[in-house]
N, C-alpha and C positions, 0 to 999 in steps of 0.2 A: 840532399840530392843536387847534383850539378845543374845550374841554370843554363838555358839556351843563351848563347852569346847575343849581345845587342845587335840590332839590325845592321848597323854599319860594319860591325865586326864580321857578320855573315857575308856581306858583300866582299870584304877583304879576303875572307877565306875561300870564296868562290874563285877569286882572282889567283890566290896563292896555289890552290890545288890544281887549277887549270894550267897554271904556269909550270907546275911540277910535272904534269903529264907531258906538256910540250917539250920541256927540258929533256925528259927521258927519250922521247921520240927523236929529238934533234941529234942525239948521240948515237942513233942506230944507223948502221950502214945499209940495212935492208928493211924497207917499209912493208914488204910482203911476208915477213916472219909471222907465224901464227901466235895468237895470244893464248897462253895455256889456260887461263881462267875463263876465256870466252873463245873456245876453239873454232867456232864458225867464222871468226873475224881475223883478218890480218891486222897488223899495227896501223896501216893506213885506214882500214875500215873502222877501227876503234876511234881514231881521231875524227873521221868524218861523222861517225855516230854522235860523238860529244858535240861537234860543231852544230849539227842539226838539232840536237836537244836544246842547246843554248838559244838557237834562233826560234825554236818553237815556244819555249817558255818566255822569251822576250815578247813574243806576239801575244801570248795568253795574258800576261800581266798588262800589256799596253791596251788590250781590248776591254779590260775591266770586267764587271759582272756579266756572266754569260752561262747559259745552260749547255753550250756546245764548245768543243775545242776549236781553237782558231784554225783557219785554213792558211797555211804558210806556203807561199809560192816557192818553187825550186830556185836555188841560187842560179843566177845568170851572170854573164859577163865575167868580170874579174873574180867573182866569187864562185864560179863554176869549177868543178873538178875536171882537170884535163886528163884524158885517158892515157896520154903518153908522158905524163909528168914523171920524171925519174928522181927528182930532188925533193926534199921535204920542205923547202922554203915556202912555196905557195900554199901547201897544205897547212903549215903551221900559221901562216899569215891569216888564212881564212878562219882558223880556230881562234886566234887571238881577237880577230874582229868580232866573231860571234860572242865571245866572252864579254867583250866590251859592250856589245849591244844588249846582252842580258843584264849586266850590272847597271847600265844606264837606264834601262826600263824599270828595274827594281828601285833604283834611287829616285827616279821621277815619281814613282807611285807611292813610295813610302811603305811602311810595314803593314798597313791595314786595309788595303784596297782589295775588295772581293774580286775573284776571277775564277775561271774554270780550272778545276784540278781533277785528276783521276781518283783522288782519295775522298771524294765528296760523301761517300757512304760511311766514312769513319768518324770518330769524334774529333779529328783534327780539323781546324778551320780551313776553308778554301779561300786563301787570300795570298797577297804578295809576300807576307812575312813567312808563311809556311812554304811557299815556293822557294824563297831564298834559303831557308833551312834545308830543304830537300836537295837543292842544287849544290850545296856544300858537300853533301854526301855523295851525290852523283859524281861530282868532280873528283872527290877523294878516292872513291872505290875504283874509278876508271884510271886515275893516276897510278894506283897500285897495279892495275892490270897492265898498264904500259911498262911500268918498272919491272914487272915479272917477265914480260916478253923480252925485255932488253937485258935481263940478268942482273938488275939492280934494285930488287924489292926493298922498300923501306917501310917501317911502321907508319901507320896513319897518325898524324899528330894528336897528342892527348886530348886537346880541347875539341877537336873534330870528332874523335872516336867516342868520347864520353857522351856528347850530345847525340852522336849518331846512333848509339844503342837505344836511347830513349825515342829517337825519331823513328827507328825501325819498328819498335814495339807499337808506336802510335799509328804509323802509316801502313807498313807491310803486314803486321799482324792485324791491324784494325780493318784491313780490307780483304783478309784471307777467308772470310766466311766462317761457318761453323767448324769447330775442331772435330775431325772425323774419327776420333779415338776416345778411349775412356778419359774422363776428366782428370786433369793433373795440375799440380802446382810445380812451377819451375823457377829456379833461382839463377840469376846471372851475377857473377861477382868479379868486379874488376880489381886488379892488383893496386890500382890507384886509390882504392878505398870506397868506391861507389858500388851499390848493389841494386838490383831490380828483381822483384818477385812478380810472376804473372800466373794467373789461373787461366787455363785453357779448357773450354767446355763447349757444348753444342751452341752456346750463345756467342762463341768467339773467344777473344782474348781480353783479359781485364788486368790492369796493373794493380797489384795489391799494395795498399799503404797502411793497413791496419793490423799488420802482424798476423797472429793466428798460428795455424799448424805449420810444421816444417815442410820444406819442399820435398817432392817425390824424386826430383833429380835436379842437378845443378851443374853449371859450367863455371870454371875458374880460369882466368888468364888476364893478360893486360887488356886494356880497353881496345887497343888496336886488334889484338888477336880475337877478342870476342866479336867485334864488329865484322871483321873479315870472315869469320866463321859463319855468322848469321847470314852474310851475303853470299855464302857458298864459295868464297875465295880461298879459304883454308879448310882442310878436312877436320872432322870432329876430333881426331886424335892430336890436333895441334894445340888443344887446350886440355886442361885437367877436368875430368868429369867425375861426378859422384851420383850414386843412386841408380835408378832404372835407365840403362843405356838406350833401350828401345824408345822411351819417351823422348830422349834427346835427339835420336835419329829422326823420329816423327816430326819434332819441332823444326828441324832444319829442312825437312822436305815439305813442310806445310805451305808456306806462302809460295805462290807461283811467281817466281822472279824472272820468268822469260819475257 
């Protein structure tokens, strides 16, 4: 099983995927174009969302142990969004500054400082290390969103996608609550050679590591394709499926990703 990248590598990947998002946006002549994978957002709103996400998690990590999410003041002065801004320069500068703020807060904390997270009810620790891991995925998926909106979609890098599948199982499945259907075993098989098997029951999701019976349904594709399908960025038919198709449809509709 692929190991999660070291903490410093996670920070570099946050920077890399955030830069990929900004690079895609910088080449767009229209910041108001809709984002196909997030149709409620324009390209501008996507960047603003990621900017605020980075500011929020920087504050959460800096606050340390807490039972409540941080209160983050709206951006003011040079960091505020100008209603009449027509160029991407200021928008992307704010995004870059927020990424820098997030990475600086994570680096100052190190990988093991407890902090508030929304996945506290899962088996995934609530600390700066798991925030860094999740923010790699946040930046990677939204970079794909931006690329899709600008007509330049690229696969998620292998190291990001492989860890992202495991992270999705732990966090998104781990906080989805009871499986509201008949119990099932599902396999996820990446072309890069990694596989995950999960049991979904009224107790939620459990990663299977002890073998046993065959899966009732499975998905096969590149790690990038599997990750983007789990995140609802690609349709089910973008990957090869085996077994009970209804189980797979239910799996993709199960976590509330809104």
